[in-house]
C-alpha positions as CSV (number, residue, x, y, z in Angstrom):
1,X,52.1,-77.2,158.5
2,X,54.4,-80.4,157.1
3,X,52.3,-82.5,154.5
4,X,55.6,-84.8,153.2
5,X,53.4,-87.9,154.4
6,X,50.1,-87.1,152.8
7,X,52.3,-86.6,149.6
8,X,53.8,-89.5,150.3
9,X,50.8,-91.9,150.9
10,X,49.2,-90.3,147.6
11,X,52.2,-90.7,145.6
12,X,52.3,-94.3,146.9
13,X,48.4,-94.9,145.9
14,X,48.3,-93.1,142.6
15,X,51.5,-94.4,140.4
16,X,52.6,-92.0,137.6
17,X,51.4,-92.5,133.9
18,X,55.2,-92.8,132.7
19,X,56.5,-96.1,133.2
20,X,60.6,-95.9,133.2
21,X,62.3,-99.3,133.1
22,X,65.5,-100.7,132.6
23,X,64.6,-102.1,129.2
24,X,61.6,-100.0,127.9
25,X,58.6,-101.7,127.2
26,X,58.1,-102.8,123.1
27,X,54.5,-101.4,122.3
28,X,52.4,-102.5,119.2
29,X,49.9,-100.6,119.0
30,X,48.2,-101.8,116.1
31,X,48.3,-105.3,118.0
32,X,47.1,-103.8,120.9
33,X,50.5,-105.5,122.3
34,X,53.0,-104.8,124.9
35,X,56.3,-106.8,125.4
36,X,58.5,-106.3,128.3
37,X,62.1,-107.8,128.4
38,X,62.8,-106.7,131.4
39,X,64.2,-109.9,133.9
40,X,61.8,-110.8,136.6
41,X,62.7,-109.1,140.2
42,X,63.0,-112.8,141.9
43,X,62.9,-111.1,145.5
44,X,59.9,-109.5,144.8
45,X,58.5,-112.3,142.6
46,X,58.8,-114.9,145.7
47,X,57.6,-112.2,148.4
48,X,54.0,-111.5,146.7
49,X,53.5,-113.1,142.9
50,X,49.5,-111.8,142.8
51,X,51.3,-107.9,143.8
52,X,54.3,-108.7,141.2
53,X,51.8,-110.0,138.5
54,X,49.9,-106.6,138.9
55,X,52.5,-104.6,139.0
56,X,53.5,-105.9,135.3
57,X,49.6,-105.5,134.0
58,X,49.7,-102.8,135.5
59,X,53.0,-101.1,133.7
60,X,52.1,-102.7,130.7
61,X,48.6,-101.0,130.3
62,X,49.8,-97.4,131.7
63,X,52.5,-97.7,128.1
64,X,49.5,-99.0,125.9
65,X,47.2,-96.0,127.1
66,X,50.3,-93.6,126.6
67,X,50.4,-94.8,123.1
68,X,46.8,-95.1,122.0
69,X,46.6,-91.6,123.2
70,X,49.4,-90.0,121.0
71,X,47.6,-91.5,118.0
72,X,45.4,-89.5,115.6
73,X,41.8,-89.6,116.2
74,X,38.4,-89.4,114.0
75,X,35.3,-88.7,115.5
76,X,31.5,-90.9,115.4
77,X,28.6,-91.1,117.4
78,X,30.4,-92.9,120.7
79,X,33.1,-90.4,121.2
80,X,36.7,-90.0,119.5
81,X,38.4,-93.0,117.8
82,X,41.7,-93.6,118.2
83,X,43.4,-94.4,114.4
84,X,45.5,-97.7,114.7
85,X,48.7,-98.4,113.1
86,X,49.3,-101.4,110.8
87,X,50.2,-104.0,113.4
88,X,54.5,-104.7,114.0
89,X,54.1,-108.4,114.8
90,X,52.9,-111.1,112.8
91,X,50.8,-112.7,114.9
92,X,50.4,-116.8,113.5
93,X,47.0,-118.0,112.8
94,X,45.6,-121.1,114.7
95,X,44.0,-122.5,111.6
96,X,45.3,-121.7,108.3
97,X,43.1,-119.0,105.8
98,X,39.9,-119.6,104.5
99,X,39.8,-121.1,100.7
100,X,37.7,-118.8,98.6
101,X,34.6,-120.5,97.8
102,X,34.5,-121.5,94.2
103,X,32.3,-119.8,92.1
104,X,28.7,-121.3,91.1
105,X,27.4,-122.3,87.7
106,X,25.3,-119.2,87.6
107,X,27.3,-116.9,89.2
108,X,30.0,-117.6,85.9
109,X,27.3,-117.7,83.6
110,X,26.3,-114.4,85.2
111,X,30.1,-112.9,85.1
112,X,30.5,-113.8,81.7
113,X,27.0,-112.2,80.6
114,X,27.8,-109.0,82.9
115,X,24.7,-109.6,85.0
116,X,24.5,-107.9,88.2
117,X,23.5,-109.6,91.4
118,X,20.1,-107.9,92.4
119,X,19.3,-108.8,96.1
120,X,15.4,-109.1,96.7
121,X,14.3,-108.2,99.8
122,X,12.3,-111.0,102.6
123,X,9.6,-109.2,102.1
124,X,6.9,-108.3,99.9
125,X,3.7,-105.9,100.1
126,X,0.1,-107.2,99.9
127,X,-2.3,-105.1,98.6
128,X,-5.1,-107.0,99.8
129,X,-3.8,-107.2,103.1
130,X,-2.2,-103.8,103.1
131,X,0.9,-104.8,104.9
132,X,4.5,-106.5,104.4
133,X,4.2,-110.2,104.4
134,X,7.2,-113.1,103.9
135,X,7.9,-113.8,100.6
136,X,8.9,-117.2,101.1
137,X,8.4,-119.6,103.9
138,X,5.7,-119.5,106.4
139,X,2.7,-118.0,105.4
140,X,4.8,-116.6,102.1
141,X,3.5,-114.7,99.0
142,X,4.9,-117.8,96.9
143,X,1.8,-120.0,98.3
144,X,-1.1,-117.2,97.3
145,X,-2.4,-119.4,95.0
146,X,-2.4,-122.4,97.3
147,X,-4.6,-120.5,99.7
148,X,-6.5,-118.5,97.6
149,X,-10.6,-119.2,97.8
150,X,-11.5,-119.0,94.6
151,X,-9.1,-119.6,91.4
152,X,-9.7,-119.3,87.6
153,X,-9.6,-122.6,85.9
154,X,-7.8,-123.0,82.2
155,X,-11.1,-122.9,79.7
156,X,-9.7,-126.8,78.3
157,X,-8.6,-128.4,81.8
158,X,-9.8,-131.8,82.9
159,X,-12.9,-133.0,84.9
160,X,-10.5,-133.1,87.9
161,X,-8.6,-130.4,87.6
162,X,-7.4,-129.1,90.9
163,X,-5.8,-125.6,90.9
164,X,-4.0,-126.0,94.4
165,X,-2.6,-128.9,93.6
166,X,-0.9,-127.9,90.3
167,X,0.4,-124.9,91.9
168,X,1.9,-126.2,95.3
169,X,3.3,-129.3,92.7
170,X,4.8,-126.4,91.0
171,X,6.5,-125.0,93.8
172,X,7.8,-128.3,95.4
173,X,9.1,-128.7,91.7
174,X,10.9,-125.4,92.3
175,X,12.6,-126.2,95.6
176,X,13.1,-129.5,94.1
177,X,15.4,-128.3,91.3
178,X,17.4,-125.4,93.7
179,X,18.1,-128.2,96.2
180,X,19.6,-130.7,93.1
181,X,22.2,-127.5,91.8
182,X,23.3,-126.8,95.6
183,X,24.1,-130.1,95.7
184,X,25.7,-129.8,92.0
185,X,27.6,-126.7,93.0
186,X,28.7,-128.5,95.9
187,X,30.1,-131.2,94.4
188,X,31.4,-129.2,91.8
189,X,33.4,-126.9,94.4
190,X,35.1,-130.3,96.1
191,X,35.8,-131.7,92.3
192,X,33.5,-134.7,92.7
193,X,30.8,-133.7,89.5
194,X,30.0,-136.6,87.0
195,X,32.3,-134.5,84.7
196,X,35.4,-134.9,86.8
197,X,34.7,-138.8,87.6
198,X,34.4,-139.5,84.1
199,X,37.5,-137.6,83.5
200,X,39.4,-139.9,86.1
201,X,37.8,-143.1,84.9
202,X,39.5,-142.2,80.8
203,X,42.7,-141.3,82.6
204,X,42.3,-144.2,84.6
205,X,41.7,-146.1,81.6
206,X,44.3,-144.8,79.2
207,X,46.9,-145.3,81.8
208,X,45.6,-149.3,81.4
209,X,45.9,-149.4,78.1
210,X,49.5,-147.9,77.6
211,X,51.1,-150.1,80.2
212,X,48.9,-153.4,78.3
213,X,51.7,-153.6,75.5
214,X,55.0,-156.0,75.1
215,X,57.1,-152.9,76.2
216,X,54.8,-151.6,79.1
217,X,54.3,-148.2,77.3
218,X,57.7,-147.3,76.9
219,X,57.8,-147.1,73.3
220,X,54.0,-146.1,72.5
221,X,53.5,-142.7,71.3
222,X,52.2,-140.1,73.9
223,X,49.5,-137.8,73.1
224,X,49.5,-133.9,73.9
225,X,49.1,-133.0,78.0
226,X,49.0,-137.0,78.4
227,X,50.7,-137.3,82.5
228,X,53.1,-139.3,83.2
229,X,52.6,-142.9,84.8
230,X,53.6,-142.9,88.1
231,X,54.5,-146.3,88.9
232,X,55.6,-148.1,92.3
233,X,58.8,-147.3,93.7
234,X,61.4,-150.0,95.2
235,X,62.1,-150.2,98.3
236,X,65.8,-151.6,99.0
237,X,66.5,-153.1,102.4
238,X,69.6,-151.5,103.9
239,X,72.9,-153.6,103.2
240,X,73.7,-153.7,106.9
241,X,71.2,-154.1,109.5
242,X,71.0,-156.0,113.0
243,X,71.5,-159.3,113.4
244,X,68.2,-159.7,114.7
245,X,66.4,-158.5,112.0
246,X,67.8,-160.4,109.9
247,X,67.5,-163.4,111.8
248,X,63.5,-162.5,112.1
249,X,63.2,-162.2,108.1
250,X,64.9,-165.5,107.7
251,X,62.6,-167.6,110.0
252,X,59.4,-165.6,108.1
253,X,61.2,-166.8,105.1
254,X,61.1,-170.2,106.2
255,X,57.8,-170.5,107.6
256,X,56.5,-168.6,104.9
257,X,58.4,-171.6,102.7
258,X,56.8,-174.9,104.5
259,X,52.9,-173.2,104.5
260,X,53.6,-173.1,101.0
261,X,54.9,-176.8,100.4
262,X,52.3,-177.9,102.6
263,X,49.6,-176.6,100.5
264,X,50.9,-177.1,97.6
265,X,51.5,-180.9,98.2
266,X,49.4,-182.9,100.5
267,X,50.8,-186.5,101.6
268,X,48.3,-188.9,100.9
269,X,46.2,-190.4,103.5
270,X,46.3,-194.1,104.7
271,X,42.8,-195.1,103.6
272,X,43.4,-193.2,100.3
273,X,44.1,-195.9,97.3
274,X,47.0,-195.1,94.4
275,X,44.6,-195.9,92.2
276,X,41.8,-193.2,91.0
277,X,38.8,-195.5,91.0
278,X,36.3,-193.4,89.8
279,X,38.5,-192.8,86.7
280,X,39.1,-196.3,85.7
281,X,35.3,-196.8,85.7
282,X,34.6,-194.1,83.7
283,X,37.5,-195.5,81.3
284,X,35.9,-198.9,81.3
285,X,32.7,-197.7,80.7
286,X,33.1,-195.2,78.2
287,X,31.5,-192.5,80.3
288,X,28.5,-194.2,80.8
289,X,29.3,-195.4,84.4
290,X,29.9,-197.7,87.1
291,X,26.0,-199.4,87.1
292,X,25.9,-199.5,83.3
293,X,29.5,-201.0,83.3
294,X,27.9,-203.7,86.7
295,X,25.2,-204.5,84.6
296,X,27.1,-205.1,81.2
297,X,29.4,-207.7,82.6
298,X,26.7,-209.4,84.4
299,X,24.6,-210.2,81.2
300,X,27.7,-211.0,79.4
301,X,28.5,-213.6,82.1
302,X,24.6,-214.8,81.5
303,X,24.6,-215.1,78.1
304,X,27.9,-217.3,78.2
305,X,27.1,-219.5,80.4
306,X,23.6,-220.6,78.7
307,X,25.0,-220.7,75.4
308,X,27.4,-223.2,76.5
309,X,24.7,-225.5,78.1
310,X,22.8,-225.4,74.9
311,X,25.6,-226.4,72.9
312,X,26.3,-229.3,75.2
313,X,23.1,-230.6,75.0
């Protein structure tokens, strides 16, 4: 019985687990990556692209699985797990590594005093209800005084003392304090706290006073740890420039000069007089105005005529 055809069809259906190529595949088990450096077979690529890509993917996956089965394993609840080696290729990140969060004011104090952080459970046992209740939030244990049907009143309390309102106000004050501390921590982490702003204002004032002397602070004594004030860098045009650029710069300069001359020297209008009448009236009336000057001149003429008439009589 000839079974060569059956073996051939079986071999064509199930390929060998050994991948043999001209250039061996580079397997990086740590990154679960396979690199195929062999040139593309143009004939099979043009004949059937989908089948060609499937063949390449199958060879790469087979080489990766073969390398994984050679790694040491450790038992687990889901079965044996392969211990991956360190990756060979350093793959680039899409984004930079996140910066570590700066410690809060309490964390700095706790580390200095050696205080260990204790994480409290979100649930708390209620003896009256005999069940676990929330420590905060809805139906929280922190609202117990607000929900009690009877509450003890202090001895010297006011007549309108409301223990529920007092407990609620204290709880809201604690929440507001936590929110304020959180905002201060975020501002301190971003470098925008009141201390940093005050420091920047002092540095700015100091830099301004340094350049307010006759020597622009060149011969002034510097303080210890004082930063060097950065001046404005001068930008010089290149010595050789295209003719078009030089022409544009010259035209812009001429237009700017013409606009400045129009602003500073305004030609007098035809109806305007050379004499400043208002200034002349103010000078002649000694600051009393034109009406007083007119009355004075009219009164002087009347007295002069009357006097001459009485003299002739």
